[in-house]
Each structure stands twice: as C-alpha cells, then as structure tokens.
C-alpha positions as CSV (number, residue, x, y, z in Angstrom):
1,M,39.2,160.6,105.0
2,H,41.0,161.8,107.9
3,N,44.1,159.3,108.9
4,C,45.8,158.3,112.5
5,S,48.8,155.5,112.7
6,T,47.5,154.1,115.8
7,I,44.4,152.9,118.2
8,I,45.3,153.1,121.9
9,I,43.2,150.5,124.5
10,H,43.8,151.6,128.1
11,C,41.7,151.4,131.6
12,I,39.9,154.0,132.3
13,D,41.5,154.9,135.6
14,F,40.8,159.0,136.4
15,R,44.0,158.5,138.5
16,L,46.4,158.1,135.1
17,I,45.0,160.4,132.1
18,N,46.7,162.7,132.7
19,K,50.1,160.8,133.0
20,I,48.9,159.2,129.1
21,R,48.5,162.1,127.9
22,E,51.5,163.0,128.6
23,W,53.5,160.0,127.4
24,M,51.9,159.9,124.3
25,D,52.4,164.2,124.0
26,Q,56.1,163.4,124.2
27,N,56.2,160.1,122.5
28,G,54.5,161.2,119.2
29,F,50.9,160.5,119.7
30,K,49.6,163.6,119.5
31,N,46.8,164.6,116.9
32,D,48.2,161.0,115.4
33,T,46.2,158.8,117.4
34,D,42.6,157.0,118.0
35,V,41.6,156.3,122.3
36,L,39.6,153.7,123.4
37,S,39.3,154.1,127.3
38,L,38.1,150.8,129.0
39,G,37.6,150.0,132.4
40,G,40.2,147.0,133.3
41,G,42.0,147.8,129.1
42,I,42.0,144.7,127.7
43,K,40.3,142.9,130.4
44,E,37.3,142.5,128.6
45,L,38.5,142.2,125.2
46,V,40.3,139.0,126.8
47,D,37.5,137.2,129.0
48,G,34.1,139.1,128.9
49,T,31.8,137.3,127.2
50,K,31.6,137.5,123.5
51,E,29.0,140.3,123.0
52,I,31.7,142.4,124.6
53,Q,34.5,140.8,122.9
54,E,32.2,141.0,119.9
55,F,32.1,145.0,120.1
56,I,36.1,145.3,121.7
57,L,37.1,144.2,118.5
58,K,34.7,146.6,115.9
59,Q,35.8,148.9,117.9
60,I,39.4,148.8,116.7
61,G,37.7,147.8,113.2
62,I,36.3,150.9,112.7
63,S,39.9,152.9,113.5
64,Y,41.9,149.8,111.0
65,N,39.1,150.6,108.0
66,L,37.8,154.3,108.8
67,H,41.1,156.8,110.0
68,N,44.0,153.3,108.9
69,A,45.9,152.7,111.9
70,R,47.5,149.7,111.4
71,K,49.8,149.3,114.8
72,V,47.7,149.2,118.3
73,V,49.2,149.8,121.9
74,L,48.0,148.4,124.8
75,M,48.7,149.9,128.0
76,Q,47.8,148.0,131.2
77,H,48.3,149.3,134.8
78,S,49.4,148.0,138.6
79,D,46.7,148.2,140.7
80,C,44.3,148.2,138.9
81,G,40.3,147.9,140.2
82,A,38.9,146.0,137.4
83,Y,41.3,143.1,137.9
84,K,41.1,143.3,141.6
85,T,38.1,142.4,141.7
86,N,37.8,139.6,139.5
87,Y,41.4,138.6,141.0
88,N,43.1,137.7,144.1
89,F,46.7,138.4,144.0
90,I,49.2,138.0,146.3
91,D,51.6,140.4,145.4
92,G,52.3,142.9,142.6
93,E,53.9,140.2,140.8
94,A,51.4,137.8,140.5
95,E,48.8,141.1,139.3
96,F,51.3,142.0,136.3
97,A,52.1,138.3,135.2
98,Q,48.3,138.1,134.9
99,Q,48.1,141.3,132.9
100,L,50.7,140.3,130.6
101,E,49.3,137.1,129.9
102,D,45.9,139.4,129.0
103,M,47.6,141.2,126.9
104,H,49.6,137.7,124.3
105,T,45.7,137.1,124.8
106,A,44.5,140.6,123.1
107,E,47.2,140.9,120.9
108,E,46.9,137.4,119.6
109,M,42.6,138.3,119.1
110,I,43.5,141.4,117.7
111,K,45.8,139.8,114.8
112,N,43.5,136.9,114.3
113,Y,41.1,139.9,112.9
114,Y,43.4,142.1,111.7
115,D,46.9,140.7,110.7
116,D,48.6,143.3,109.1
117,I,48.0,145.1,112.6
118,V,51.1,145.7,114.9
119,V,50.7,145.5,118.7
120,E,52.8,147.1,121.4
121,K,52.2,146.8,124.7
122,I,53.4,148.8,127.9
123,W,53.3,148.6,131.7
124,I,52.7,151.5,133.4
125,Q,54.0,150.7,137.1
126,M,52.5,152.7,139.6
127,K,54.7,154.4,142.1
128,D,51.8,156.1,144.2
129,P,48.8,155.2,145.0
130,H,47.3,158.5,143.3
131,G,49.0,157.9,140.3
132,E,51.3,160.8,140.3
133,E,54.6,159.5,140.0
134,V,54.3,156.1,137.1
135,E,56.5,154.7,135.3
136,F,55.7,153.6,131.5
137,T,58.3,149.8,129.6
138,N,57.4,148.6,126.8
139,L,56.8,145.2,127.0
C-alpha cells in the first residue's frame, strides 16, 4: 500500500496551480499528498447536489482508505469565478466571509464521514488578477 499524509482540495483555477505547487513544496507536501482539484474548491461539497457531494466525499474516502491520509487541507481563494457566478459580492470581504463559512461547513461534513481526520483551512489572497502574486494564510 502507498501512504500519504494529506488530501489537498483546491480550485481548478489555472492562475493558481503553480503557486499552489510552490506552497506544497515549501510546506512539506511534495510526494506526500493526494490532490483533488474542483471548480470552486469545496463549493460543490457545500451546495452541490447530493450526488456531487457524495462523489467528493467518496474521493476523500479513497485517499483516506487507500492511502491512509488523515488530514485534509481546504484551499479557497479570492476572485473565484465559481463563487462569482452564484453570488453578487459587494466586495472582497463578503467573498471571503462566504467562503470561510463554506470551509467551516465542509469541515463538518468531512468530519461526519471521517471522524478521526484533521481539517485545515487555507485562504489564498490574489494580489493581482493573474495570480502572479498571492498570499497564503492559515485560518
């Protein structure tokens, strides 16, 4: 069996892929992580259909059972198109507040299925519209 410590769930946004990989390398996740990349990150886990929610939880379960991963890192970012299509945020603070609430909800959902799993939350603040400069914050 192959083991890894962590499952990282992040958005598919192409602007952030290189920065997320750099962050993973700098924080000891290289070669020790399963990665689940979804439009909006955990958005569909929180407000998707039951079938989509079950699919995402099943993917976490595969890593949990097959690779013995016992930590999930939820990575959400500012200027997320998946969120902007469903919400009319008045500013960046409103977007952050919604995504933070969703991260807490996702954490509860994941722990309901896998009670011994640790969930960490990371906010990625885009400093420019191209994702060339970003800031990662542990929440």
